[in-house]
C-alpha positions as CSV (number, residue, x, y, z in Angstrom):
1,M,40.5,129.2,3.5
2,M,39.1,126.2,5.3
3,Q,39.0,122.8,3.6
4,C,35.8,120.8,3.8
5,R,34.9,117.2,3.3
6,R,32.3,116.1,0.8
7,D,29.6,116.2,3.5
8,G,30.3,119.9,4.2
9,Q,32.0,119.3,7.6
10,P,35.5,120.8,8.3
11,A,38.3,118.3,7.4
12,G,40.1,118.2,10.7
13,L,37.0,117.5,12.9
14,G,37.0,113.7,12.5
15,L,40.6,113.2,13.7
16,G,39.9,114.7,17.1
17,V,37.0,112.3,17.8
18,A,39.0,109.2,16.9
19,A,41.7,110.3,19.3
20,A,39.2,110.8,22.1
21,Q,37.7,107.3,21.7
22,A,41.1,105.5,21.9
23,G,40.9,102.9,24.7
24,V,37.1,103.0,25.2
25,G,36.8,99.4,23.9
26,L,39.2,98.2,26.6
27,I,37.2,100.0,29.3
28,E,33.9,98.4,28.0
29,V,35.6,94.9,28.1
30,L,36.8,95.5,31.7
31,V,33.3,96.6,32.9
32,A,31.7,93.5,31.2
33,V,34.3,91.2,32.9
34,L,33.5,92.9,36.2
35,V,29.7,92.4,35.8
36,L,30.2,88.8,34.7
37,S,32.5,88.1,37.7
38,I,29.9,89.4,40.1
39,G,27.3,87.2,38.5
40,F,29.6,84.1,38.8
41,L,30.2,84.9,42.5
42,G,26.5,85.1,43.1
43,M,25.9,81.8,41.4
44,A,28.7,80.2,43.5
45,A,27.1,81.5,46.7
46,M,23.7,80.1,45.7
47,Q,25.3,76.7,44.9
48,A,27.0,76.6,48.3
49,H,23.7,77.4,50.0
50,S,21.9,74.8,48.0
51,L,24.5,72.1,49.0
52,S,24.0,72.9,52.7
53,T,20.2,72.7,52.5
54,N,20.4,69.5,50.5
55,N,22.6,68.0,53.2
56,S,20.1,69.0,55.8
57,A,17.2,67.5,53.8
58,M,19.1,64.3,53.4
59,A,19.7,64.1,57.2
60,R,16.0,64.5,57.9
61,S,15.2,61.8,55.3
62,M,17.6,59.5,57.0
63,A,16.0,60.2,60.3
64,T,12.6,59.3,58.8
65,V,13.9,56.1,57.4
66,A,15.4,55.2,60.8
67,S,12.1,55.8,62.5
68,Y,10.3,53.5,60.1
69,S,13.1,50.9,60.5
70,I,12.5,50.6,64.3
71,L,8.7,50.6,63.7
72,D,9.1,47.7,61.3
73,A,11.2,45.8,63.8
74,M,8.6,46.3,66.5
75,R,5.8,45.1,64.1
76,A,7.8,41.9,63.7
77,D,8.0,41.6,67.5
78,L,4.5,42.9,68.3
79,A,4.1,41.1,71.7
80,N,7.2,42.8,73.2
81,A,6.4,46.1,71.6
82,A,2.9,46.1,73.1
83,N,4.5,45.1,76.5
84,Q,6.7,48.2,76.2
85,A,10.0,46.3,75.9
86,Y,11.2,48.8,73.3
87,N,10.4,51.9,75.4
88,G,13.5,54.0,76.3
89,S,16.2,56.1,74.7
90,V,19.4,55.4,72.9
91,V,22.3,57.8,72.4
92,A,24.3,57.3,69.2
93,N,27.8,57.7,70.8
94,A,27.0,55.1,73.5
95,C,24.8,52.4,71.9
96,P,23.7,49.6,74.2
97,A,25.1,46.2,73.7
98,A,22.9,43.6,72.0
99,G,21.2,41.7,74.8
100,G,19.6,38.4,75.1
101,T,16.1,39.6,73.9
102,L,15.0,40.5,70.4
103,A,14.0,44.0,71.6
104,A,17.5,44.7,73.0
105,T,19.1,43.4,69.8
106,Q,16.9,45.6,67.6
107,L,17.5,48.7,69.8
108,S,21.2,48.1,69.5
109,L,21.1,47.8,65.7
110,W,18.8,50.8,65.5
111,C,21.2,52.9,67.6
112,A,24.1,51.9,65.3
113,Q,22.0,52.9,62.3
114,L,21.4,56.3,63.9
115,A,25.1,56.7,64.6
116,Q,26.1,55.8,61.0
117,N,23.5,57.9,59.2
118,L,23.2,60.9,61.5
119,G,26.5,61.0,63.4
120,A,27.8,59.2,66.4
121,A,27.5,62.1,68.8
122,A,25.8,62.7,72.1
123,S,23.3,65.0,70.3
124,T,22.0,62.1,68.2
125,T,19.3,60.4,70.2
126,G,16.4,58.1,69.6
127,T,13.4,57.5,71.8
128,V,10.7,54.9,71.6
129,N,7.5,55.3,73.6
130,C,4.8,52.7,73.0
131,I,1.4,52.8,74.8
132,P,-0.6,49.6,74.7
133,V,-4.1,49.9,73.2
134,S,-6.5,48.4,75.8
135,G,-8.4,45.3,74.7
136,T,-6.0,44.6,71.8
137,N,-2.5,43.2,71.3
138,T,-1.4,46.4,69.6
139,A,0.2,49.7,70.7
140,T,0.5,53.2,69.6
141,C,4.2,54.1,69.4
142,T,5.9,57.5,69.1
143,I,9.5,57.5,67.7
144,T,11.5,60.7,68.4
145,I,14.9,61.1,66.7
146,Q,17.0,64.2,67.6
147,F,20.2,65.1,65.8
148,D,22.6,67.9,65.1
149,D,21.7,69.7,62.0
150,S,24.2,72.5,62.1
151,R,25.0,71.9,58.4
152,A,21.6,73.3,57.6
153,G,23.2,76.7,57.0
154,E,21.5,80.0,57.3
155,G,18.1,79.9,59.0
156,G,18.6,76.3,60.2
157,S,18.5,74.9,63.7
158,S,21.5,73.2,65.3
159,T,19.1,70.5,66.6
160,Q,16.5,68.9,64.5
161,Q,13.7,66.6,65.7
162,V,11.8,64.0,63.7
163,I,8.7,62.6,65.4
164,T,6.8,59.6,64.0
165,T,3.7,58.2,65.5
166,A,2.2,54.9,64.3
167,M,-0.1,52.2,65.5
168,L,1.4,48.7,65.4
């Protein structure tokens, strides 16, 4: 005769189910740890990408600040800027020596600023091109700064150019 539990089920049935579930909790924990690990790896990759793009944005900001710096220096020396004394290019790894004129000194200081903020490399250049406005003592100047932006990460360009045009 078969023995039954109070709920009418055979007495030996519950023992087999408990034995079949042994270790299932451990597998659930391992799967949860695996899913959590993949999530953390994704977050770490996003953080690394964020750092590289932030470095690139900082370099572009520093280039913009440098362009305004030389523009301000030329506004202080408007006569020489309008006479195109500042026109030319500087390379950050070969900055010109400060000369006897205010324009030469300002260009030398500007080149050193480019080298410090954007890297003292041959790929870091700054160009000033001022065109006098006829009938006035002002000029329209275009400042072009080019630098290596290889730290931009995926989708970035190895050379970046910042062009600023202003009327003095």
